[in-house]
C-alpha positions as CSV (number, residue, x, y, z in Angstrom):
1,M,95.7,-99.4,-92.6
2,K,99.7,-100.0,-91.7
3,K,100.2,-102.8,-89.3
4,I,102.6,-102.9,-86.0
5,V,103.8,-105.5,-84.0
6,T,104.6,-105.2,-80.8
7,I,106.5,-107.7,-78.7
8,L,106.2,-108.0,-74.9
9,G,107.7,-110.3,-71.9
10,A,107.1,-108.8,-68.4
11,R,104.5,-107.4,-67.0
12,P,106.4,-103.5,-66.6
13,Q,106.4,-103.8,-70.0
14,F,102.7,-104.4,-70.9
15,V,101.6,-101.3,-68.3
16,K,104.2,-99.2,-70.5
17,A,103.1,-100.4,-73.5
18,A,99.1,-99.6,-73.0
19,V,100.0,-95.8,-72.8
20,L,101.0,-96.4,-76.5
21,S,98.4,-98.7,-77.3
22,R,95.7,-96.2,-75.8
23,I,96.8,-93.7,-78.3
24,I,96.9,-96.2,-81.2
25,S,93.5,-97.0,-80.5
26,K,92.7,-93.1,-80.0
27,Y,93.8,-92.0,-83.8
28,K,93.1,-95.3,-85.3
29,E,95.8,-94.6,-87.9
30,I,97.8,-97.9,-87.3
31,E,96.5,-101.6,-86.7
32,E,98.6,-103.2,-83.6
33,V,98.8,-106.7,-82.9
34,I,100.5,-107.7,-79.6
35,V,103.1,-110.5,-78.9
36,H,103.2,-111.7,-75.2
37,T,106.5,-114.0,-75.1
38,G,105.8,-115.1,-71.9
39,Q,108.6,-114.7,-70.2
40,H,107.9,-113.8,-66.7
41,Y,105.1,-116.0,-66.7
42,D,103.1,-114.6,-64.2
43,T,100.0,-115.7,-62.3
44,N,97.9,-112.9,-61.8
45,M,98.4,-112.1,-65.6
46,S,95.0,-113.4,-66.4
47,A,91.9,-111.8,-68.4
48,I,91.2,-110.0,-64.5
49,F,94.5,-108.3,-65.3
50,F,94.3,-107.0,-68.9
51,E,90.1,-105.6,-67.8
52,E,91.2,-104.0,-64.9
53,M,94.7,-102.1,-66.4
54,E,93.0,-101.2,-69.5
55,I,95.6,-103.4,-71.7
56,P,95.2,-104.6,-74.5
57,T,94.8,-108.4,-74.5
58,P,97.7,-110.0,-76.8
59,K,96.9,-112.0,-80.0
60,Y,99.5,-113.9,-79.2
61,N,100.9,-115.8,-75.9
62,L,104.0,-117.9,-77.1
63,A,104.6,-119.3,-73.6
64,I,108.2,-119.7,-73.6
65,N,109.6,-119.4,-70.2
66,G,111.5,-121.4,-67.9
67,L,114.2,-122.1,-70.2
68,S,118.3,-120.6,-69.6
69,H,119.2,-117.5,-71.8
70,G,120.1,-119.0,-74.6
71,A,117.7,-121.2,-74.8
72,M,114.8,-119.0,-74.4
73,T,115.7,-116.2,-76.8
74,G,116.2,-119.1,-79.1
75,Q,112.5,-120.1,-78.8
76,M,111.6,-116.6,-79.1
77,L,113.4,-116.1,-82.4
78,L,111.7,-119.1,-83.7
79,K,108.2,-118.4,-82.9
80,I,108.5,-114.5,-83.7
81,E,109.4,-115.5,-86.9
82,E,105.8,-117.5,-87.1
83,V,104.0,-114.7,-86.1
84,L,105.7,-111.8,-88.8
85,L,105.3,-114.0,-91.3
86,L,102.2,-114.0,-90.8
87,E,100.9,-110.5,-90.0
88,K,103.3,-109.1,-92.3
89,P,103.6,-105.4,-90.3
90,V,105.6,-102.4,-91.6
91,L,107.0,-102.8,-88.3
92,V,108.3,-103.6,-85.0
93,V,108.1,-102.2,-81.6
94,V,110.5,-103.4,-78.6
95,Y,110.5,-102.7,-75.0
96,G,113.6,-102.4,-73.1
97,D,116.2,-104.8,-72.1
98,T,114.5,-108.7,-72.0
99,N,115.1,-111.5,-74.0
100,S,111.9,-110.7,-75.3
101,T,113.2,-107.1,-76.3
102,I,116.6,-108.6,-78.5
103,A,114.5,-111.9,-79.6
104,G,111.9,-109.4,-80.8
105,A,114.3,-107.3,-82.6
106,L,116.5,-110.0,-84.5
107,A,113.8,-112.0,-85.8
108,A,112.6,-108.0,-87.1
109,K,115.7,-107.3,-88.6
110,K,116.4,-110.9,-89.9
111,M,113.2,-110.5,-92.3
112,N,114.0,-106.3,-93.2
113,I,110.8,-105.4,-91.0
114,K,111.9,-102.0,-89.1
115,V,112.7,-101.9,-85.7
116,V,111.3,-99.6,-83.0
117,H,113.1,-99.6,-79.6
118,I,111.7,-97.8,-76.6
119,E,113.9,-97.1,-73.6
120,A,117.1,-97.1,-76.1
121,G,120.3,-95.8,-74.8
122,L,120.2,-97.0,-71.8
123,R,123.6,-98.2,-70.2
124,S,125.1,-99.3,-67.0
125,F,128.3,-99.8,-68.2
126,N,128.2,-103.4,-66.5
127,M,128.5,-106.4,-69.1
128,K,127.7,-108.7,-66.3
129,M,124.4,-107.8,-67.0
130,P,122.2,-109.9,-69.2
131,E,119.7,-107.0,-69.8
132,E,122.6,-104.8,-70.5
133,I,124.0,-106.9,-73.8
134,N,120.2,-106.8,-74.5
135,R,120.2,-103.6,-74.5
136,I,123.6,-102.5,-76.8
137,L,122.3,-105.5,-79.5
138,T,118.6,-104.1,-79.5
139,D,119.9,-100.4,-80.2
140,R,122.5,-101.3,-83.0
141,I,119.6,-102.9,-85.6
142,S,117.0,-100.6,-84.4
143,D,115.7,-98.2,-86.9
144,L,114.5,-95.6,-84.3
145,L,116.1,-95.5,-80.9
146,L,113.3,-93.3,-78.8
147,C,115.5,-92.4,-75.9
148,P,114.4,-91.4,-72.3
149,T,117.1,-88.9,-70.9
150,E,119.6,-86.9,-72.5
151,T,121.8,-89.0,-70.9
152,A,120.8,-91.8,-73.5
153,I,121.0,-89.4,-75.9
154,K,124.6,-89.2,-75.6
155,N,125.4,-92.7,-74.8
156,L,124.8,-93.3,-77.9
157,E,126.1,-90.6,-79.4
158,K,129.3,-91.3,-77.7
159,E,128.9,-95.6,-79.2
160,G,128.6,-93.6,-82.9
161,F,124.9,-93.8,-83.6
162,N,125.7,-90.2,-85.0
163,N,127.8,-91.9,-88.5
164,L,124.5,-94.7,-88.4
165,P,121.4,-94.4,-90.6
166,S,119.5,-95.4,-87.6
167,K,117.1,-92.3,-86.5
168,V,117.8,-90.8,-82.6
169,V,115.2,-89.2,-80.3
170,K,114.7,-87.8,-77.3
171,C,111.0,-88.5,-76.5
172,G,111.0,-89.3,-72.3
173,D,110.2,-92.0,-69.9
174,I,106.8,-93.6,-70.9
175,M,106.7,-94.8,-67.7
176,K,105.7,-91.5,-66.4
177,D,103.0,-91.3,-68.6
178,A,101.8,-94.8,-67.1
179,V,102.3,-93.6,-63.0
180,K,100.0,-90.8,-64.2
181,F,97.5,-92.8,-65.9
182,Y,96.4,-95.7,-63.1
183,G,97.7,-93.0,-60.3
184,K,94.7,-91.6,-60.9
185,T,92.3,-94.9,-59.6
186,S,95.0,-96.9,-58.0
187,A,93.4,-95.8,-54.4
188,Q,90.0,-96.9,-55.8
189,K,91.2,-100.6,-56.9
190,S,93.9,-101.3,-54.4
191,S,93.3,-101.7,-50.2
192,I,96.8,-102.6,-49.6
193,I,97.4,-100.2,-47.4
194,A,94.2,-100.7,-44.6
195,T,94.7,-104.2,-44.9
196,L,98.6,-103.9,-43.8
197,N,97.0,-101.2,-41.4
198,L,100.1,-98.4,-42.9
199,N,100.2,-95.1,-42.4
200,K,101.3,-92.4,-44.5
201,N,105.0,-91.7,-44.5
202,E,105.5,-93.8,-41.2
203,F,107.3,-97.2,-43.5
204,V,109.7,-97.8,-46.5
205,L,109.3,-99.6,-49.0
206,A,111.9,-101.9,-49.9
207,T,111.8,-105.0,-53.2
208,I,115.1,-107.2,-53.4
209,H,115.8,-109.2,-56.3
210,R,118.3,-109.0,-58.8
211,Q,120.8,-111.9,-59.4
212,E,124.0,-109.3,-58.3
213,N,122.3,-109.5,-54.8
214,T,120.5,-112.7,-54.8
215,G,123.6,-114.4,-56.0
216,S,125.8,-113.3,-53.6
217,L,124.9,-115.0,-49.9
218,K,126.9,-112.0,-48.2
219,K,125.7,-109.3,-50.1
220,L,122.0,-110.4,-49.1
221,K,123.0,-110.8,-45.5
222,S,124.4,-107.1,-45.5
223,I,121.3,-105.9,-47.3
224,F,119.1,-107.4,-45.1
225,A,120.4,-106.5,-42.1
226,G,120.7,-102.7,-43.3
227,L,116.8,-103.1,-43.9
228,E,116.1,-104.7,-40.1
229,E,118.4,-101.5,-38.7
230,I,116.2,-99.0,-40.6
231,G,113.5,-101.1,-39.1
232,K,113.9,-100.1,-35.8
233,Q,112.6,-96.7,-36.6
234,K,110.4,-97.2,-39.4
235,Q,108.8,-100.4,-40.7
236,V,109.7,-101.6,-43.3
237,V,107.1,-103.6,-46.0
238,L,109.0,-106.4,-48.7
239,P,107.0,-107.8,-51.4
240,L,109.3,-110.8,-51.3
241,H,110.0,-111.6,-55.1
242,P,110.2,-115.8,-55.1
243,R,113.9,-115.9,-56.0
244,T,115.0,-114.1,-53.2
245,K,112.4,-115.9,-50.7
246,A,113.6,-119.3,-51.9
247,I,117.6,-118.4,-51.1
248,L,116.4,-117.1,-47.7
249,D,114.1,-120.3,-47.1
250,K,116.8,-122.5,-48.1
251,N,119.6,-120.8,-46.0
252,K,117.0,-120.1,-42.6
253,L,117.5,-116.5,-43.0
254,K,115.0,-114.5,-41.1
255,Y,114.6,-110.4,-40.6
256,D,112.5,-108.2,-38.5
257,V,110.8,-106.8,-41.7
258,T,107.1,-107.1,-42.8
259,I,107.5,-109.8,-45.9
260,I,104.5,-109.5,-47.9
261,D,103.4,-111.8,-51.4
262,P,104.5,-110.1,-54.6
263,V,101.5,-107.1,-55.2
264,G,100.0,-106.2,-58.6
265,Y,100.9,-103.0,-60.1
266,F,97.8,-101.2,-58.1
267,D,99.2,-102.2,-55.0
268,M,102.4,-101.3,-55.4
269,L,101.3,-97.8,-57.2
270,E,99.4,-97.0,-53.4
271,L,102.5,-98.6,-51.4
272,L,104.8,-95.9,-53.1
273,K,102.0,-92.7,-52.7
274,N,102.2,-93.9,-49.5
275,C,105.9,-94.9,-48.1
276,N,108.5,-92.5,-46.3
277,L,110.7,-93.6,-49.1
278,V,112.4,-96.5,-50.9
279,I,114.7,-99.4,-51.5
280,T,115.3,-101.0,-54.1
281,D,117.6,-102.6,-56.8
282,S,115.2,-102.7,-59.1
283,G,115.2,-99.9,-61.9
284,G,111.5,-99.1,-63.1
285,L,111.3,-98.7,-59.2
286,Q,113.9,-96.1,-59.5
287,K,112.0,-94.0,-61.1
288,E,108.7,-94.8,-59.9
289,A,109.5,-93.6,-56.4
290,F,110.4,-90.2,-58.1
291,F,107.5,-89.9,-60.2
292,N,105.6,-90.1,-56.6
293,K,108.4,-88.0,-54.9
294,K,110.5,-90.4,-52.7
295,Y,114.2,-90.5,-52.2
296,C,115.1,-94.0,-53.6
297,I,117.8,-96.0,-52.0
298,I,119.6,-98.2,-54.7
299,A,120.8,-101.7,-53.8
300,R,123.1,-101.9,-56.5
301,D,126.5,-100.9,-57.4
302,E,125.6,-98.4,-60.6
303,T,122.2,-97.0,-62.2
304,E,121.2,-96.7,-65.7
305,W,119.5,-93.7,-64.4
306,V,121.8,-91.5,-63.6
307,E,120.0,-88.5,-63.3
308,L,117.8,-89.5,-60.1
309,V,121.2,-89.5,-58.4
310,N,122.6,-86.4,-59.8
311,N,119.9,-84.6,-58.6
312,G,119.6,-85.7,-55.3
313,F,116.9,-87.3,-55.5
314,A,118.8,-91.3,-54.9
315,E,122.1,-92.7,-54.2
316,I,123.7,-95.8,-54.8
317,I,124.4,-98.0,-52.1
318,G,125.6,-101.0,-53.0
319,S,125.1,-104.2,-50.7
320,D,126.6,-101.9,-48.1
321,R,124.5,-101.8,-44.7
322,T,126.3,-98.8,-42.8
323,K,125.4,-96.9,-46.7
324,M,122.3,-97.7,-46.4
325,I,121.7,-96.3,-43.2
326,Y,123.5,-93.6,-43.7
327,A,121.5,-93.1,-47.2
328,F,118.2,-93.3,-44.7
329,E,119.1,-90.9,-42.3
330,N,120.5,-88.4,-45.1
331,F,117.0,-88.7,-47.2
332,K,114.1,-89.4,-44.2
333,N,113.6,-85.4,-43.4
334,S,114.7,-84.1,-46.6
335,L,112.9,-81.4,-48.6
336,A,113.6,-81.9,-52.4
337,N,112.0,-80.2,-55.7
338,F,110.3,-83.5,-57.3
339,E,108.7,-81.2,-59.6
340,V,112.2,-80.9,-61.4
341,E,111.5,-82.1,-65.2
342,L,113.8,-85.2,-65.8
343,Y,111.8,-87.2,-67.8
344,G,109.0,-85.3,-70.2
345,N,105.8,-84.9,-70.5
346,R,102.9,-86.8,-72.8
347,V,105.9,-89.1,-73.9
348,G,103.5,-91.6,-75.4
349,E,102.0,-89.2,-77.7
350,K,105.3,-88.0,-78.9
351,I,106.6,-92.0,-79.5
352,H,103.1,-92.2,-81.7
353,T,104.2,-89.4,-83.9
354,E,107.6,-90.7,-84.4
355,I,106.5,-93.8,-85.6
356,L,103.9,-92.6,-87.6
357,K,106.7,-90.8,-89.3
358,L,108.5,-93.9,-90.2
359,L,105.8,-95.7,-91.2
C-alpha cells in the first residue's frame, strides 16, 4: 500500500482533512500519515477534539508555534524534512495558505516528492497578506492543483499554468463536505444556542481577527461602531479572537455587543445555522455562511471567494461603518436562492480519485 503524508497546521485544516481521511479509510487504497505542525496552538485541540470530530490523531506533532513567519517556516521545513525521510511517502498533501502549507510543499519538493495542493488557485491579489504569498508559491511547486472554483482555475490559467507540467483540476470546495457531515450532529453536540438564550434568526454572528483590521485602531473602531449600531436592531454575538481581545483591552475599548470566548466547531455550526446573517473578515466563514444559507458582510477590502459577491450572497465593506449598516439593511429581509451550485458536491471523493491517479 502506497503511503502519503498530510501536513496540517490549523484547526480548520483538520476539519477539512477529516473528509479526505474518512474516504481514505473507506477504500483502504492508501496509507495516510498525518503531521500537525502545531502552527495554530489551540488548547481545544485535545484528545476529545479528535474523538468528537472523528478526526484521525496526528502521528507527529511538531509543536512549532509562536514564532515570526520566517522562523516558523524554517523550523517547519527542518522538522517536516525529518518526518519525510523517516516515512518515505510517494506524495505530500497540503491544504490552503498557512505557513504549514508552504513549508510542507517546499520540504517535499526539495526531496523530489510529489505535492498535492487542496484549495489551489485562490487569489486575493493583495501581496501584503502572508497567505497570498503562501498560496502563490505553493501552487507553483505543486504537481496536482485541486481547485475549488472556476475562478481559481482561471487565476492559474492567467499565471501560465497551461504551460507548466502540473495538473490542474476543478474538484469543488472540500469544506462543503465537512459542513454537511458535521452539520448532521452539531445540534446534539452543542448547547450554545440554549446557553446564550438565542432565538433563531434574531441575532447576527460576527468574527473579527485579521491583521489588516486588528493592526489599525481606526479600522477596528469603525468596524465595532458598525457592529454596535447593528446591535440596536439585532443582538450581535461575537466569539472574540485573542488578538482582537488584547487590542480592545489595551485601548480600553468597550462596545455594546455580546462578546463570548472563542468557540469550537460544533458551536460555530449551530451559531451559523441559527443566526440572521454573518459579519466577518474570515475567509472560511464566508463560505460556511453560504453553506448554511446565510448572507455575509465581508469586513475586508477583497475576497478570494468572489462567487459569493458576484451572486449576491455577500458584500465587501472593508472597515466602513456606513457600508456595513447599509449592507445589513439590504440583506436582513432579502430572500435569495441559496440552492445555486457554486462549490461542487462529493468533493472529497473527487479529490481521492485524483490522488489515486497521481500515485
